[in-house]
C-alpha positions as CSV (number, residue, x, y, z in Angstrom):
1,F,64.4,96.6,139.5
2,F,61.6,93.6,139.9
3,F,58.0,94.0,139.1
4,D,55.5,91.5,139.7
5,F,54.2,89.6,136.6
6,C,50.7,91.5,137.0
7,T,52.6,94.9,137.4
8,C,54.5,94.7,134.2
9,M,51.0,93.6,132.2
10,S,49.3,96.5,133.6
11,L,52.4,98.8,132.8
12,M,52.5,97.0,129.5
13,M,48.8,97.6,128.6
14,R,48.6,101.2,129.9
15,A,51.7,101.9,127.2
16,L,50.3,100.2,124.2
17,R,47.1,102.1,125.1
18,S,48.9,105.5,125.1
19,Q,50.7,104.4,122.0
20,R,47.5,103.5,119.9
21,C,48.8,100.2,119.5
22,Y,47.1,96.9,119.2
23,H,47.5,93.5,121.1
24,P,45.0,91.1,121.6
25,L,45.8,90.8,125.0
26,L,44.4,94.4,125.6
27,K,41.1,93.2,125.5
28,A,42.0,90.2,127.6
29,F,43.6,92.3,130.2
30,S,41.2,95.3,130.4
31,T,38.2,95.9,132.5
32,A,37.2,98.6,129.7
33,A,36.3,97.5,126.2
34,V,39.0,97.8,123.5
35,D,38.1,99.9,120.3
36,E,39.1,97.5,117.4
37,S,39.6,100.8,115.4
38,I,42.5,101.5,117.7
39,R,44.6,99.2,115.5
40,F,45.0,101.5,112.4
41,Q,44.5,105.0,114.1
42,N,48.0,107.1,113.1
43,G,49.0,104.2,111.0
44,V,50.5,102.0,113.9
45,H,49.8,98.4,114.1
46,T,51.7,96.5,116.1
47,N,52.0,93.4,118.6
48,F,53.9,92.6,121.8
49,V,57.2,92.2,119.9
50,G,56.9,95.2,118.3
51,A,56.3,97.1,121.1
52,I,59.3,95.5,122.8
53,N,61.2,96.8,119.9
54,N,59.8,100.1,119.6
55,A,60.5,100.4,123.4
56,L,64.4,99.3,122.9
57,D,64.5,101.5,120.1
58,N,63.7,104.9,122.0
59,A,65.6,103.6,124.9
60,L,68.7,103.7,122.9
61,S,67.9,106.7,120.8
62,R,67.1,108.8,124.1
63,D,70.4,107.6,126.2
64,D,73.8,107.0,125.1
65,K,74.4,105.2,128.2
66,V,71.8,102.4,127.4
67,C,73.2,99.1,125.8
68,L,71.7,96.0,124.8
69,F,73.3,92.9,125.3
70,G,72.3,89.1,125.6
71,E,72.3,85.7,123.5
72,D,71.2,86.5,119.9
73,V,70.6,90.0,120.3
74,A,72.9,91.1,117.7
75,F,71.3,89.7,114.7
76,G,67.3,90.3,115.8
77,G,67.0,87.8,118.8
78,V,65.3,84.4,118.8
79,F,61.6,86.6,118.4
80,R,63.1,89.4,116.6
81,A,62.4,91.9,119.6
82,S,65.9,93.6,118.6
83,N,65.4,93.5,115.1
84,V,67.5,96.0,112.9
85,L,69.1,97.8,116.7
86,L,72.4,96.6,116.0
87,E,72.4,98.7,112.4
88,K,70.9,101.6,113.8
89,Y,73.4,101.8,117.5
90,G,76.4,99.6,116.2
91,K,78.0,96.9,117.9
92,D,79.5,98.9,120.7
93,R,75.9,99.1,122.0
94,V,73.8,95.7,120.9
95,F,76.1,92.6,120.8
96,N,75.9,89.0,121.5
97,T,77.2,87.4,124.8
98,P,78.2,83.5,124.8
99,L,75.5,81.4,126.6
100,A,76.4,82.2,130.2
101,E,73.4,83.5,131.7
102,Q,75.6,84.1,134.8
103,G,77.8,86.2,133.2
104,I,75.3,88.2,131.5
105,A,73.9,89.1,134.5
106,G,77.0,89.8,136.0
107,F,78.2,91.9,133.3
108,A,75.1,94.0,133.6
109,I,75.5,94.6,137.3
110,G,79.1,95.9,136.9
111,M,77.9,98.1,133.9
112,A,74.9,99.6,136.2
113,A,77.0,100.2,139.0
114,M,79.6,102.0,136.6
115,G,76.6,104.4,135.3
116,W,75.3,102.2,132.1
117,K,71.9,101.5,131.7
118,P,72.3,97.9,130.5
119,V,69.2,95.9,128.8
120,A,70.4,92.2,129.2
121,E,68.8,89.7,127.7
122,I,68.1,86.1,129.1
123,Q,66.8,84.3,125.8
124,F,64.3,82.4,127.6
125,A,62.9,82.7,131.0
126,D,63.7,79.1,131.9
127,Y,67.3,79.5,131.8
128,I,67.3,82.5,134.3
129,F,68.4,80.5,137.1
130,P,72.2,80.5,136.7
131,A,71.8,84.4,136.7
132,F,69.2,84.3,139.7
133,D,72.3,84.5,142.4
134,Q,73.7,87.5,140.7
135,M,70.4,89.0,140.5
136,V,68.9,88.3,144.1
137,N,72.2,88.1,146.1
138,E,74.2,90.5,144.1
139,A,72.0,93.3,142.2
140,S,69.3,94.1,144.5
141,K,71.8,94.5,147.7
142,Y,74.7,96.4,145.8
143,R,73.9,99.7,147.1
144,F,73.3,98.8,150.6
145,R,76.5,96.9,150.5
146,S,78.6,99.7,148.7
147,G,77.2,101.9,151.6
148,G,75.3,104.0,148.9
149,Q,78.3,104.8,146.6
150,F,76.9,102.2,143.9
151,N,73.5,101.2,142.8
152,C,72.1,98.8,140.0
153,G,69.0,100.8,139.5
154,G,69.9,101.5,135.8
155,M,69.8,97.9,134.9
156,V,66.9,95.9,132.9
157,I,66.8,92.1,132.4
158,R,64.8,91.0,129.9
159,S,63.7,87.5,129.5
160,P,60.5,86.3,127.8
161,C,58.4,83.3,129.4
162,G,55.4,81.6,128.7
163,A,54.3,79.1,126.1
164,V,56.3,79.0,123.0
165,G,54.8,76.8,121.2
166,H,57.1,74.4,120.1
167,G,59.5,74.4,122.8
168,G,58.4,72.0,125.1
169,L,59.4,71.7,128.4
170,Y,62.4,74.0,128.3
171,H,61.7,76.8,126.4
172,S,57.8,77.3,128.0
173,Q,57.9,77.9,131.7
174,S,56.6,81.2,133.3
175,V,59.5,81.8,136.2
176,E,58.6,85.3,137.1
177,A,56.6,84.0,140.6
178,Y,60.5,83.4,141.7
179,F,60.9,87.6,141.4
């Protein structure tokens, strides 16, 4: 369930291109020139946050076993990536958690082991380290440890990383290399 950063970027770029979405990074990460008219083709104009919101919306609408939880996701999240999802899918599938990253990861692991498809959000990647043990030593070994009875294959942990612009040293780290 972990992808390296380049793989994630490649998948996001492909998804954005296929949806006729526009983002300046498409140009930066693509070897082919991006046609700027794509911006408004089919009436779609978005950015990364809009694409993430759309992806979360699609996942929640297609499968009743998908749920989204984390720090402040119910009101839209700090970057508004989960905007209006609480209103659309209800408080049982989109809800806030306490500021306890290890607990968020542990809860996601338990849900995934029981057949759910949790999308757990750690508000900033800088704060993912308390959850690191849960992800690396528990989730990744769950199938082996249970003799194939359980797995965490449906679990997603989403955590924005990189420069925030106003967050300073505690909200702007890029920690993806650890994974």
